[in-house]
Structures are given as structure tokens and as C-alpha cells.
C-alpha positions in Angstrom: 0.0 0.0 0.0 1.5 3.3 -1.0 0.5 6.5 0.7 0.5 9.7 -1.2 3.1 12.4 -0.6 1.7 15.0 1.6 3.9 18.0 1.9 3.4 20.6 4.6 5.4 23.4 5.9 5.9 24.7 9.4 8.2 27.2 10.9 10.0 27.7 14.2 11.9 30.6 15.5 15.3 29.6 16.9 17.9 32.1 18.1 15.9 34.9 16.4 16.0 33.0 13.1 12.9 31.8 11.4 13.5 28.2 10.4 11.1 26.8 7.8 11.0 23.0 7.7 9.3 20.8 5.2 7.2 18.0 6.7 5.7 15.3 4.6 4.3 11.8 4.7 6.5 9.6 2.7 5.5 6.7 0.4 4.9 3.5 2.3 5.2 0.0 1.1 5.2 -3.5 2.6 8.4 -5.3 3.3 7.4 -8.0 0.9 6.9 -5.5 -2.0 10.2 -3.9 -1.0 12.0 -7.2 -1.1 10.5 -8.2 -4.4 11.4 -4.9 -6.1 14.5 -3.9 -4.1 16.5 -2.6 -7.1 13.7 -0.4 -8.4 12.8 1.1 -5.0 16.5 1.8 -4.1 16.9 3.5 -7.5 13.7 5.6 -6.8 15.0 6.7 -3.4 18.4 7.7 -4.7 17.1 9.4 -7.9 14.1 11.3 -6.4 15.8 12.1 -3.0 12.6 11.0 -1.2 12.8 8.5 1.7 10.7 5.3 1.5 8.9 3.8 4.6 8.9 0.0 4.7 6.2 -1.5 6.9 6.4 -4.9 8.6 3.4 -6.9 9.9 5.3 -7.9 13.1 7.9 -5.4 14.1 9.0 -1.9 13.7 8.9 -0.1 10.3 12.0 1.2 8.8 13.0 4.0 6.4 15.2 3.8 3.3 17.1 7.0 2.5 20.0 7.7 0.2 23.4 8.2 1.7 23.7 11.8 0.3 20.3 12.7 1.8 21.3 11.2 5.2 24.5 13.2 5.3 22.6 16.4 4.5 20.1 15.7 7.2 22.9 15.1 9.7 24.6 18.3 8.7 21.4 20.2 9.2 20.8 18.7 12.6 24.4 19.5 13.6 23.9 23.2 12.6 20.5 23.5 14.3 21.8 21.9 17.5 25.0 23.9 17.6 24.2 26.9 19.9 27.3 28.9 19.0 26.9 28.4 15.3 23.2 29.4 15.4 24.1 32.5 17.4 26.7 33.4 14.7 24.1 33.0 12.0 21.6 35.1 13.9 24.1 37.8 14.5 25.2 37.8 10.8 21.6 38.0 9.7 21.0 40.9 12.1 24.1 42.7 10.8 22.9 42.2 7.2 19.4 43.5 7.9 20.9 46.6 9.5 23.2 47.2 6.5 26.3 46.5 8.6 27.3 43.3 6.8 30.8 42.7 5.5 31.0 43.0 1.7 34.0 41.3 0.2 35.9 43.1 -2.6 35.8 41.8 -6.2 39.3 40.4 -5.6 38.2 38.5 -2.5 35.2 37.1 -4.3 37.5 35.9 -7.1 39.8 34.3 -4.6 36.9 32.6 -2.8 35.3 31.3 -6.0 38.7 30.4 -7.6 38.1 32.6 -10.7 
């Protein structure tokens, strides 16, 4: 049984920064269908960057997610949980809003981008 993708948005204010997160219900299939079509479902997860929930009759369900997507999620969680980093981001955004942000020279931008 596959559920439809239901995307919703919610936001939270953390350290003075409005964080918008996407929340959705992922596709769901039985473990038997997953096993029978493993290659196709793995390709779908990797290509579409959408996780897949696999349900089991007796036992906990599990989620299949691509390694790249997993790493991105872990990086996001690290940033959101890092109080010092979130404070730096909030301070930087505040400086930018007030017009006090640092503006690199053309030469610095070229050096940063490698041009």
C-alpha cells in the first residue's frame, strides 16, 4: 500500500532566526513488495531524493534513504543543535538587515570562487 506524498510546511523561531521546515508523509510499502522490487525502490529513493517507509506486519517499520540525503540531514541537525553556530548565523543576519554586513571586494570574491 502506498500513501500519497503530503507536503506541509511549518516554521519555528530559533535564536531569532525563522526556520522553515518541510514536513511530509513519505511513500509507504510493505516489506514483501520492497524485497520483491529492491533494485527499483532503491533507484527511486536515490534518484528522487525521497525516503521510503517500509512496513512490517510484526515489528517496527524502517525507512530507506540515500546516503547523500542522510548526510545532508545530519549536517542540518548539527547546525541546528550547535548553539554557538546558530548564534553566529543570527548575528550575521542581524548585521545584514541593519546594513552593517561585510561586503568582500571583487578580488576577495574571485579568490573565494577560484576565478
